[in-house]
LUMTIDREN-659898 format. One record per atom (N, C-alpha, C, O): residue number from 1; residue in one letter; atom name; x, y negated, z. Coordinates in nm, 3 decimals. Example, Ala and Ser with C-alpha at 12.3 -4.5 7.8 and 13.67 -1.06 7.14 Angstrom:
2
ATOM   i aa at       X       Y       Z
ATOM   1  A  N   1.319   0.569   0.780
ATOM   1  A CA   1.230   0.450   0.780
ATOM   1  A  C   1.320   0.330   0.780
ATOM   1  A  O   1.424   0.332   0.846
ATOM   2  S  N   1.285   0.225   0.708
ATOM   2  S CA   1.367   0.106   0.714
ATOM   2  S  C   1.290  -0.003   0.787
ATOM   2  S  O   1.341  -0.114   0.804
***
This chain:
87
ATOM   i aa at       X       Y       Z
ATOM   1  M  N   0.064   0.447  -1.012
ATOM   1  M CA   0.165   0.548  -0.989
ATOM   1  M  C   0.217   0.532  -0.847
ATOM   1  M  O   0.252   0.422  -0.804
ATOM   2  L  N   0.221   0.642  -0.776
ATOM   2  L CA   0.271   0.645  -0.639
ATOM   2  L  C   0.408   0.712  -0.640
ATOM   2  L  O   0.422   0.823  -0.690
ATOM   3  A  N   0.508   0.645  -0.584
ATOM   3  A CA   0.642   0.703  -0.570
ATOM   3  A  C   0.669   0.719  -0.421
ATOM   3  A  O   0.658   0.623  -0.344
ATOM   4  L  N   0.706   0.839  -0.381
ATOM   4  L CA   0.731   0.869  -0.241
ATOM   4  L  C   0.871   0.928  -0.229
ATOM   4  L  O   0.902   1.029  -0.292
ATOM   5  T  N   0.955   0.864  -0.148
ATOM   5  T CA   1.091   0.912  -0.122
ATOM   5  T  C   1.101   0.949   0.024
ATOM   5  T  O   1.074   0.866   0.111
ATOM   6  L  N   1.139   1.071   0.052
ATOM   6  L CA   1.158   1.118   0.189
ATOM   6  L  C   1.304   1.151   0.208
ATOM   6  L  O   1.364   1.221   0.126
ATOM   7  E  N   1.362   1.100   0.316
ATOM   7  E CA   1.505   1.122   0.341
ATOM   7  E  C   1.524   1.203   0.468
ATOM   7  E  O   1.452   1.186   0.566
ATOM   8  E  N   1.621   1.292   0.463
ATOM   8  E CA   1.653   1.376   0.578
ATOM   8  E  C   1.528   1.448   0.627
ATOM   8  E  O   1.502   1.454   0.747
ATOM   9  F  N   1.451   1.501   0.533
ATOM   9  F CA   1.320   1.555   0.567
ATOM   9  F  C   1.320   1.707   0.553
ATOM   9  F  O   1.346   1.762   0.446
ATOM  10  M  N   1.289   1.772   0.663
ATOM  10  M CA   1.274   1.917   0.659
ATOM  10  M  C   1.166   1.955   0.760
ATOM  10  M  O   1.168   1.908   0.875
ATOM  11  V  N   1.074   2.038   0.717
ATOM  11  V CA   0.970   2.087   0.807
ATOM  11  V  C   0.968   2.240   0.800
ATOM  11  V  O   1.018   2.301   0.706
ATOM  12  E  N   0.909   2.297   0.901
ATOM  12  E CA   0.891   2.441   0.907
ATOM  12  E  C   0.743   2.470   0.897
ATOM  12  E  O   0.662   2.408   0.966
ATOM  13  L  N   0.707   2.563   0.811
ATOM  13  L CA   0.568   2.605   0.798
ATOM  13  L  C   0.558   2.744   0.860
ATOM  13  L  O   0.618   2.839   0.810
ATOM  14  N  N   0.481   2.754   0.968
ATOM  14  N CA   0.470   2.880   1.041
ATOM  14  N  C   0.325   2.902   1.080
ATOM  14  N  O   0.268   2.825   1.157
ATOM  15  D  N   0.265   3.007   1.025
ATOM  15  D CA   0.125   3.040   1.054
ATOM  15  D  C   0.032   2.923   1.027
ATOM  15  D  O  -0.062   2.899   1.103
ATOM  16  G  N   0.057   2.848   0.919
ATOM  16  G CA  -0.029   2.738   0.880
ATOM  16  G  C  -0.002   2.608   0.951
ATOM  16  G  O  -0.067   2.507   0.922
ATOM  17  A  N   0.092   2.607   1.044
ATOM  17  A CA   0.125   2.484   1.117
ATOM  17  A  C   0.255   2.426   1.063
ATOM  17  A  O   0.349   2.499   1.033
ATOM  18  I  N   0.259   2.293   1.051
ATOM  18  I CA   0.380   2.225   1.005
ATOM  18  I  C   0.450   2.168   1.127
ATOM  18  I  O   0.390   2.100   1.210
ATOM  19  K  N   0.579   2.196   1.137
ATOM  19  K CA   0.658   2.153   1.252
ATOM  19  K  C   0.786   2.085   1.204
ATOM  19  K  O   0.849   2.130   1.108
ATOM  20  N  N   0.822   1.976   1.271
ATOM  20  N CA   0.946   1.906   1.240
ATOM  20  N  C   1.065   1.998   1.265
ATOM  20  N  O   1.069   2.070   1.364
ATOM  21  V  N   1.161   1.995   1.175
ATOM  21  V CA   1.284   2.070   1.193
ATOM  21  V  C   1.400   1.971   1.192
ATOM  21  V  O   1.407   1.884   1.105
ATOM  22  G  N   1.490   1.983   1.288
ATOM  22  G CA   1.605   1.896   1.293
ATOM  22  G  C   1.580   1.771   1.374
ATOM  22  G  O   1.478   1.758   1.441
ATOM  23  P  N   1.675   1.676   1.366
ATOM  23  P CA   1.665   1.553   1.447
ATOM  23  P  C   1.556   1.459   1.394
ATOM  23  P  O   1.502   1.477   1.285
ATOM  24  N  N   1.525   1.360   1.475
ATOM  24  N CA   1.423   1.261   1.440
ATOM  24  N  C   1.484   1.145   1.363
ATOM  24  N  O   1.471   1.029   1.404
ATOM  25  N  N   1.551   1.174   1.252
ATOM  25  N CA   1.616   1.069   1.172
ATOM  25  N  C   1.554   1.057   1.034
ATOM  25  N  O   1.621   1.013   0.940
ATOM  26  K  N   1.430   1.093   1.021
ATOM  26  K CA   1.363   1.090   0.892
ATOM  26  K  C   1.323   0.948   0.855
ATOM  26  K  O   1.299   0.864   0.942
ATOM  27  A  N   1.317   0.922   0.726
ATOM  27  A CA   1.274   0.792   0.676
ATOM  27  A  C   1.193   0.814   0.549
ATOM  27  A  O   1.213   0.913   0.478
ATOM  28  A  N   1.103   0.722   0.520
ATOM  28  A CA   1.023   0.733   0.399
ATOM  28  A  C   1.009   0.596   0.334
ATOM  28  A  O   1.004   0.494   0.402
ATOM  29  T  N   1.004   0.596   0.202
ATOM  29  T CA   0.976   0.477   0.125
ATOM  29  T  C   0.860   0.511   0.033
ATOM  29  T  O   0.861   0.613  -0.036
ATOM  30  V  N   0.759   0.425   0.032
ATOM  30  V CA   0.643   0.446  -0.053
ATOM  30  V  C   0.627   0.324  -0.142
ATOM  30  V  O   0.632   0.211  -0.095
ATOM  31  K  N   0.608   0.348  -0.270
ATOM  31  K CA   0.586   0.240  -0.366
ATOM  31  K  C   0.461   0.273  -0.446
ATOM  31  K  O   0.444   0.386  -0.492
ATOM  32  L  N   0.374   0.175  -0.462
ATOM  32  L CA   0.253   0.192  -0.542
ATOM  32  L  C   0.255   0.088  -0.653
ATOM  32  L  O   0.254  -0.032  -0.627
ATOM  33  F  N   0.259   0.135  -0.776
ATOM  33  F CA   0.265   0.047  -0.892
ATOM  33  F  C   0.129   0.044  -0.961
ATOM  33  F  O   0.047   0.134  -0.939
ATOM  34  D  N   0.105  -0.056  -1.041
ATOM  34  D CA  -0.021  -0.069  -1.116
ATOM  34  D  C  -0.141  -0.065  -1.023
ATOM  34  D  O  -0.235   0.012  -1.045
ATOM  35  V  N  -0.137  -0.148  -0.919
ATOM  35  V CA  -0.246  -0.154  -0.822
ATOM  35  V  C  -0.372  -0.202  -0.892
ATOM  35  V  O  -0.370  -0.302  -0.965
ATOM  36  D  N  -0.480  -0.131  -0.869
ATOM  36  D CA  -0.609  -0.160  -0.931
ATOM  36  D  C  -0.696  -0.245  -0.839
ATOM  36  D  O  -0.774  -0.327  -0.886
ATOM  37  S  N  -0.683  -0.225  -0.708
ATOM  37  S CA  -0.761  -0.304  -0.613
ATOM  37  S  C  -0.679  -0.329  -0.487
ATOM  37  S  O  -0.596  -0.248  -0.448
ATOM  38  A  N  -0.705  -0.444  -0.425
ATOM  38  A CA  -0.640  -0.481  -0.300
ATOM  38  A  C  -0.742  -0.553  -0.214
ATOM  38  A  O  -0.820  -0.635  -0.263
ATOM  39  E  N  -0.740  -0.522  -0.086
ATOM  39  E CA  -0.832  -0.591   0.005
ATOM  39  E  C  -0.769  -0.604   0.143
ATOM  39  E  O  -0.679  -0.529   0.180
ATOM  40  A  N  -0.819  -0.701   0.218
ATOM  40  A CA  -0.778  -0.721   0.356
ATOM  40  A  C  -0.903  -0.710   0.442
ATOM  40  A  O  -1.010  -0.759   0.406
ATOM  41  R  N  -0.887  -0.644   0.558
ATOM  41  R CA  -1.000  -0.632   0.650
ATOM  41  R  C  -0.949  -0.620   0.793
ATOM  41  R  O  -0.830  -0.595   0.816
ATOM  42  E  N  -1.039  -0.640   0.888
ATOM  42  E CA  -1.001  -0.628   1.028
ATOM  42  E  C  -0.962  -0.485   1.060
ATOM  42  E  O  -1.017  -0.390   1.005
ATOM  43  F  N  -0.865  -0.472   1.149
ATOM  43  F CA  -0.822  -0.340   1.194
ATOM  43  F  C  -0.807  -0.348   1.345
ATOM  43  F  O  -0.713  -0.408   1.397
ATOM  44  G  N  -0.900  -0.287   1.415
ATOM  44  G CA  -0.902  -0.303   1.560
ATOM  44  G  C  -0.938  -0.446   1.594
ATOM  44  G  O  -1.008  -0.513   1.518
ATOM  45  D  N  -0.891  -0.493   1.708
ATOM  45  D CA  -0.924  -0.630   1.747
ATOM  45  D  C  -0.805  -0.724   1.741
ATOM  45  D  O  -0.814  -0.839   1.785
ATOM  46  K  N  -0.690  -0.676   1.688
ATOM  46  K CA  -0.572  -0.763   1.685
ATOM  46  K  C  -0.494  -0.757   1.554
ATOM  46  K  O  -0.391  -0.824   1.542
ATOM  47  R  N  -0.539  -0.681   1.458
ATOM  47  R CA  -0.460  -0.664   1.336
ATOM  47  R  C  -0.545  -0.680   1.211
ATOM  47  R  O  -0.668  -0.679   1.214
ATOM  48  V  N  -0.472  -0.694   1.102
ATOM  48  V CA  -0.534  -0.701   0.969
ATOM  48  V  C  -0.481  -0.583   0.890
ATOM  48  V  O  -0.361  -0.555   0.889
ATOM  49  K  N  -0.571  -0.512   0.823
ATOM  49  K CA  -0.530  -0.399   0.741
ATOM  49  K  C  -0.536  -0.442   0.594
ATOM  49  K  O  -0.639  -0.491   0.547
ATOM  50  L  N  -0.426  -0.423   0.523
ATOM  50  L CA  -0.421  -0.445   0.379
ATOM  50  L  C  -0.430  -0.308   0.313
ATOM  50  L  O  -0.357  -0.216   0.350
ATOM  51  V  N  -0.519  -0.295   0.216
ATOM  51  V CA  -0.541  -0.167   0.149
ATOM  51  V  C  -0.520  -0.187   0.000
ATOM  51  V  O  -0.581  -0.274  -0.061
ATOM  52  F  N  -0.432  -0.105  -0.059
ATOM  52  F CA  -0.400  -0.112  -0.201
ATOM  52  F  C  -0.429   0.023  -0.264
ATOM  52  F  O  -0.395   0.127  -0.208
ATOM  53  E  N  -0.494   0.021  -0.380
ATOM  53  E CA  -0.529   0.146  -0.448
ATOM  53  E  C  -0.505   0.132  -0.597
ATOM  53  E  O  -0.527   0.026  -0.655
ATOM  54  D  N  -0.458   0.242  -0.661
ATOM  54  D CA  -0.441   0.240  -0.806
ATOM  54  D  C  -0.557   0.316  -0.871
ATOM  54  D  O  -0.644   0.368  -0.802
ATOM  55  E  N  -0.556   0.323  -1.004
ATOM  55  E CA  -0.668   0.386  -1.075
ATOM  55  E  C  -0.675   0.536  -1.053
ATOM  55  E  O  -0.778   0.598  -1.079
ATOM  56  E  N  -0.567   0.596  -1.004
ATOM  56  E CA  -0.566   0.739  -0.975
ATOM  56  E  C  -0.608   0.767  -0.831
ATOM  56  E  O  -0.599   0.881  -0.784
ATOM  57  E  N  -0.654   0.663  -0.761
ATOM  57  E CA  -0.701   0.669  -0.623
ATOM  57  E  C  -0.590   0.698  -0.522
ATOM  57  E  O  -0.618   0.743  -0.411
ATOM  58  N  N  -0.464   0.673  -0.561
ATOM  58  N CA  -0.356   0.673  -0.462
ATOM  58  N  C  -0.377   0.547  -0.379
ATOM  58  N  O  -0.410   0.442  -0.433
ATOM  59  E  N  -0.357   0.558  -0.249
ATOM  59  E CA  -0.386   0.446  -0.161
ATOM  59  E  C  -0.275   0.427  -0.060
ATOM  59  E  O  -0.218   0.523  -0.008
ATOM  60  I  N  -0.245   0.302  -0.032
ATOM  60  I CA  -0.152   0.265   0.075
ATOM  60  I  C  -0.225   0.167   0.166
ATOM  60  I  O  -0.287   0.072   0.120
ATOM  61  Q  N  -0.215   0.192   0.296
ATOM  61  Q CA  -0.272   0.102   0.395
ATOM  61  Q  C  -0.160   0.048   0.482
ATOM  61  Q  O  -0.071   0.122   0.524
ATOM  62  V  N  -0.165  -0.083   0.507
ATOM  62  V CA  -0.063  -0.149   0.588
ATOM  62  V  C  -0.134  -0.229   0.696
ATOM  62  V  O  -0.224  -0.308   0.666
ATOM  63  S  N  -0.094  -0.210   0.820
ATOM  63  S CA  -0.153  -0.283   0.931
ATOM  63  S  C  -0.053  -0.390   0.978
ATOM  63  S  O   0.062  -0.359   1.008
ATOM  64  L  N  -0.099  -0.515   0.983
ATOM  64  L CA  -0.012  -0.626   1.022
ATOM  64  L  C  -0.078  -0.711   1.131
ATOM  64  L  O  -0.201  -0.720   1.139
ATOM  65  F  N   0.005  -0.771   1.215
ATOM  65  F CA  -0.047  -0.870   1.309
ATOM  65  F  C  -0.072  -1.000   1.232
ATOM  65  F  O  -0.008  -1.023   1.129
ATOM  66  P  N  -0.164  -1.085   1.280
ATOM  66  P CA  -0.198  -1.208   1.208
ATOM  66  P  C  -0.078  -1.296   1.174
ATOM  66  P  O  -0.075  -1.355   1.066
ATOM  67  E  N   0.022  -1.306   1.261
ATOM  67  E CA   0.138  -1.390   1.231
ATOM  67  E  C   0.217  -1.334   1.113
ATOM  67  E  O   0.279  -1.410   1.038
ATOM  68  D  N   0.217  -1.202   1.096
ATOM  68  D CA   0.286  -1.142   0.982
ATOM  68  D  C   0.209  -1.168   0.853
ATOM  68  D  O   0.268  -1.187   0.747
ATOM  69  V  N   0.076  -1.168   0.862
ATOM  69  V CA  -0.008  -1.199   0.745
ATOM  69  V  C   0.016  -1.344   0.704
ATOM  69  V  O   0.029  -1.374   0.585
ATOM  70  R  N   0.022  -1.435   0.801
ATOM  70  R CA   0.047  -1.577   0.770
ATOM  70  R  C   0.183  -1.595   0.703
ATOM  70  R  O   0.196  -1.674   0.610
ATOM  71  A  N   0.285  -1.523   0.750
ATOM  71  A CA   0.417  -1.531   0.689
ATOM  71  A  C   0.413  -1.481   0.545
ATOM  71  A  O   0.478  -1.537   0.457
ATOM  72  L  N   0.337  -1.376   0.521
ATOM  72  L CA   0.322  -1.323   0.386
ATOM  72  L  C   0.250  -1.423   0.296
ATOM  72  L  O   0.289  -1.442   0.181
ATOM  73  V  N   0.147  -1.487   0.347
ATOM  73  V CA   0.076  -1.590   0.271
ATOM  73  V  C   0.170  -1.705   0.237
ATOM  73  V  O   0.167  -1.757   0.126
ATOM  74  D  N   0.255  -1.745   0.333
ATOM  74  D CA   0.354  -1.851   0.306
ATOM  74  D  C   0.448  -1.810   0.194
ATOM  74  D  O   0.480  -1.891   0.107
ATOM  75  D  N   0.493  -1.684   0.196
ATOM  75  D CA   0.582  -1.634   0.090
ATOM  75  D  C   0.514  -1.642  -0.046
ATOM  75  D  O   0.576  -1.681  -0.145
ATOM  76  I  N   0.387  -1.605  -0.050
ATOM  76  I CA   0.313  -1.606  -0.176
ATOM  76  I  C   0.295  -1.750  -0.225
ATOM  76  I  O   0.309  -1.777  -0.344
ATOM  77  E  N   0.265  -1.841  -0.135
ATOM  77  E CA   0.251  -1.981  -0.173
ATOM  77  E  C   0.382  -2.037  -0.229
ATOM  77  E  O   0.380  -2.116  -0.323
ATOM  78  E  N   0.494  -1.997  -0.170
ATOM  78  E CA   0.625  -2.039  -0.223
ATOM  78  E  C   0.646  -1.986  -0.364
ATOM  78  E  O   0.694  -2.057  -0.452
ATOM  79  L  N   0.610  -1.861  -0.385
ATOM  79  L CA   0.622  -1.803  -0.519
ATOM  79  L  C   0.535  -1.879  -0.619
ATOM  79  L  O   0.577  -1.903  -0.732
ATOM  80  E  N   0.416  -1.917  -0.578
ATOM  80  E CA   0.326  -1.991  -0.667
ATOM  80  E  C   0.389  -2.122  -0.711
ATOM  80  E  O   0.369  -2.166  -0.824
ATOM  81  E  N   0.465  -2.184  -0.623
ATOM  81  E CA   0.528  -2.312  -0.655
ATOM  81  E  C   0.653  -2.296  -0.740
ATOM  81  E  O   0.680  -2.378  -0.827
ATOM  82  D  N   0.731  -2.190  -0.714
ATOM  82  D CA   0.866  -2.181  -0.772
ATOM  82  D  C   0.888  -2.072  -0.874
ATOM  82  D  O   0.984  -2.078  -0.950
ATOM  83  S  N   0.802  -1.973  -0.880
ATOM  83  S CA   0.829  -1.857  -0.962
ATOM  83  S  C   0.756  -1.862  -1.097
ATOM  83  S  O   0.641  -1.904  -1.104
ATOM  84  P  N   0.825  -1.819  -1.202
ATOM  84  P CA   0.759  -1.811  -1.332
ATOM  84  P  C   0.650  -1.704  -1.337
ATOM  84  P  O   0.572  -1.699  -1.432
ATOM  85  V  N   0.646  -1.618  -1.237
ATOM  85  V CA   0.543  -1.515  -1.232
ATOM  85  V  C   0.404  -1.576  -1.233
ATOM  85  V  O   0.311  -1.519  -1.289
ATOM  86  F  N   0.390  -1.693  -1.170
ATOM  86  F CA   0.259  -1.757  -1.157
ATOM  86  F  C   0.230  -1.861  -1.264
ATOM  86  F  O   0.133  -1.935  -1.254
ATOM  87  E  N   0.314  -1.867  -1.367
ATOM  87  E CA   0.291  -1.966  -1.474
ATOM  87  E  C   0.188  -1.917  -1.573
ATOM  87  E  O   0.157  -1.987  -1.669
***
């Protein structure tokens, strides 16, 4: 299941073109639940792309620098040690 929240979002549709309306204060939150597959791969020559997909083929891609990936791995290792999720 993909949940998408858009805040302060308004666009104009004119002759098939979508155009931003209003100030540049838009924000979005995307959540993907019940992930069916996850993978990491190279993205360009300096980043790692994490790709998550559910059974309905909703997909989220996240590009991170290697130091951010290492921090994420550290967080996961901490969870493995302390959290009942990994029991």
